[in-house]
C-alpha positions in Angstrom: -15.0 8.9 -30.9 -16.2 10.9 -27.9 -14.3 11.8 -24.7 -12.2 9.1 -23.1 -13.6 7.9 -19.8 -11.0 6.8 -17.2 -11.4 5.3 -13.7 -8.5 5.6 -11.3 -8.6 3.7 -8.0 -6.9 5.1 -4.9 -7.1 8.5 -6.6 -7.3 10.7 -3.5 -3.6 11.2 -3.0 -0.1 10.5 -4.2 0.4 8.9 -7.6 -3.3 8.2 -8.0 -4.2 11.9 -7.6 -1.5 13.0 -10.0 -2.6 10.4 -12.6 -6.1 11.8 -12.3 -4.8 15.3 -12.8 -2.7 14.4 -15.8 -5.4 12.4 -17.5 -7.9 15.3 -17.0 -5.4 17.7 -18.5 -5.3 15.4 -21.6 -9.1 15.8 -21.9 -10.2 12.6 -20.3 -13.4 12.4 -18.2 -11.8 11.1 -15.0 -13.6 9.1 -12.3 -11.6 9.4 -9.1 -12.2 6.4 -6.9 -11.4 6.4 -3.1 -12.7 4.6 -0.1 -13.6 7.8 1.8 -16.2 9.8 0.0 -15.1 13.1 1.5 -11.5 12.5 0.5 -12.7 11.6 -3.0 -14.7 14.8 -3.2 -11.8 17.0 -2.1 -9.3 15.3 -4.4 -11.7 15.3 -7.4 -12.1 19.1 -7.1 -8.4 19.5 -7.1 -7.8 17.2 -10.1 -10.7 18.2 -12.2 -12.3 14.8 -11.9 -15.6 13.2 -10.7 -15.5 11.6 -7.3 -16.5 8.0 -6.9 -16.8 6.2 -3.6 -15.0 2.9 -4.2 -13.4 0.5 -1.8 -11.9 -2.2 -4.1 -12.2 -4.8 -1.3 -15.9 -4.3 -1.1 -18.0 -6.4 -3.5 -21.0 -4.1 -2.9 -18.9 -1.0 -3.9 -17.5 -2.7 -7.0 -20.9 -3.9 -8.1 -22.5 -0.5 -7.6 -19.8 1.3 -9.6 -20.0 -1.3 -12.4 -23.8 -0.7 -12.5 -23.4 3.1 -12.6 -20.7 3.3 -15.2 -22.1 3.3 -18.7 -18.9 3.9 -20.6 -15.3 3.1 -19.7 -12.2 3.3 -21.8 -9.3 3.2 -19.2 -9.0 1.4 -15.9 -6.1 2.3 -13.7 -5.8 -0.2 -10.8 -3.7 2.1 -8.5 -5.1 1.4 -5.0 -2.5 -0.4 -2.8 -1.6 -0.8 0.9 1.0 -2.2 3.2 4.6 -1.4 2.3 5.7 -3.6 5.1 9.4 -2.7 5.6 9.3 -4.1 9.1 8.7 -7.7 8.0 10.8 -10.5 6.5 9.4 -13.8 5.0 10.6 -15.7 8.1 8.6 -13.7 10.5 5.8 -12.2 8.4 2.4 -11.9 9.9 0.2 -13.8 7.4 -2.8 -11.8 8.4 -1.0 -8.7 7.1 -0.1 -10.6 3.9 -3.8 -11.5 3.4 -4.9 -7.9 4.0 -2.4 -6.7 1.4 -3.6 -9.2 -1.1 -7.2 -8.2 -0.6 -6.4 -4.7 -1.8 -3.4 -5.2 -4.0 -4.4 -8.4 -5.9 -8.1 -9.3 -5.3 -9.2 -5.7 -5.5 -7.9 -5.1 -9.0 -9.0 -8.6 -10.1 -12.6 -8.1 -8.8 -12.9 -4.6 -10.3 -11.5 -5.7 -13.7 -13.9 -8.6 -13.9 -16.8 -6.3 -13.0 -15.8 -3.6 -15.5 -14.9 -5.8 -18.4 -18.3 -5.5 -20.2 -17.8 -1.7 -20.3 -14.2 -2.0 -21.4 -15.1 -4.4 -24.1 -17.6 -1.9 -25.5 -14.8 0.6 -25.8 -12.9 0.9 -29.1 -9.7 1.6 -27.2 -9.8 -0.3 -23.9 -6.8 0.0 -21.6 -6.0 -1.6 -18.2 -3.0 -0.4 -16.2 -2.0 -2.3 -13.1 0.3 -0.1 -10.9 3.0 -2.4 -9.8 6.5 -2.1 -8.4 10.0 -3.1 -9.4 10.1 -4.8 -6.0 8.0 -7.5 -7.7 10.6 -8.2 -10.3 11.8 -11.8 -9.7 15.1 -10.9 -11.4 16.3 -8.7 -8.5 14.1 -9.7 -5.6 15.3 -9.5 -2.0 13.7 -10.4 1.3 12.0 -7.1 2.1 8.4 -6.0 2.2 7.0 -9.6 1.8 3.3 -8.8 1.9 3.6 -5.9 -0.5 6.0 -7.7 -2.8 4.1 -11.0 -3.0 0.9 -9.3 -3.8 2.5 -7.2 -6.6 4.2 -10.4 -8.0 0.7 -11.9 -8.2 -0.7 -8.7 -9.8 2.0 -8.9 -12.5 0.9 -12.5 -13.2 -2.7 -11.3 -13.4 -1.6 -8.7 -15.9 -0.1 -11.3 -18.2 -3.2 -13.5 -18.0 -5.6 -10.7 -18.7 -3.4 -9.4 -21.5 -3.5 -12.8 -23.1 -7.2 -13.2 -22.8 -8.1 -9.7 -23.9 -5.7 -9.3 -26.8 -8.4 -10.4 -29.2 -10.7 -7.6 -27.9 -8.1 -5.0 -28.6 -7.7 -4.2 -24.8 -4.1 -3.4 -23.9 -3.2 -4.6 -20.4 0.1 -3.6 -18.8 1.8 -3.4 -15.4 3.7 -0.2 -14.6 6.3 0.6 -11.9 6.2 4.4 -11.2 9.6 4.1 -9.6 10.5 5.3 -6.1 8.3 8.3 -5.7 8.1 10.8 -2.8 4.6 9.9 -1.5 3.1 8.8 1.8 3.9 5.2 1.0 7.2 5.8 -0.7 8.6 8.3 1.8 10.9 11.2 1.3 13.8 11.1 -1.2 12.0 9.7 -4.1 11.5 11.4 -7.5 8.7 13.8 -8.1 5.1 12.4 -8.1 4.5 13.9 -11.5 7.3 11.8 -13.0 6.0 8.5 -11.5 2.4 9.4 -12.6 3.6 10.1 -16.1 4.8 6.5 -16.3 1.3 5.3 -15.5 -0.3 7.8 -17.9 1.9 6.6 -20.7 0.4 3.1 -20.4 -3.1 4.5 -20.0 -2.8 6.4 -23.3 -1.1 3.9 -25.5 -2.0 4.0 -29.2 -3.9 1.1 -30.8 -1.4 -1.6 -31.6 0.8 -0.6 -28.6 2.4 -3.2 -26.3 0.3 -5.5 -24.1 1.2 -7.9 -21.4 4.4 -5.9 -20.5 6.0 -4.5 -17.3 7.3 -1.0 -17.8 8.7 2.1 -16.1 8.9 5.4 -18.1 7.9 3.5 -21.2 10.8 1.1 -21.0 10.5 -2.7 -20.2 11.4 -4.0 -16.8 12.5 -7.6 -16.2 9.8 -9.8 -14.8 
């Protein structure tokens, strides 16, 4: 088997950038996706990756990337927006909810569909959907409704793709990186490297590893 090719969306900063760096350190050929081509280029240079202009809400971008990628072994759906701490379900602006869903749910769905032919050609396909414990129904509160609802739906999508792709040997899992000190998470969280390592664990699972699960630091979380 040749070098492992991995695509990480939202790779220009925070957890995504650190995931790119850690995968590159493991010898992966990393494609760093970001909406802004300049930001992608700067981040890719830092992480030892190849920059890819990719807005997951753009069908044209997704189709172009799918056409350009000949090989793909790992897809990390990391790009996400709108941690809406200012909203509650009773007063949520549904336009904000729709915008969050475009990036946090439909983006990964669209991209996964487009890249499935390449992933099916891989002998060791992996899909990692970066989620959040905020999406766990077991402990859910009333905060961040746009973000939370979109991540709940992403978890459901994870289960459905895992069931469909099990026969192809493609492992599909959702991962919560934990509360991490990033632009979205804010100060006080754990180091970015620790949150990224949780994602990298799922991206580098051995054949026969778990699929259709929800994990943090390699341990299952309640749905």
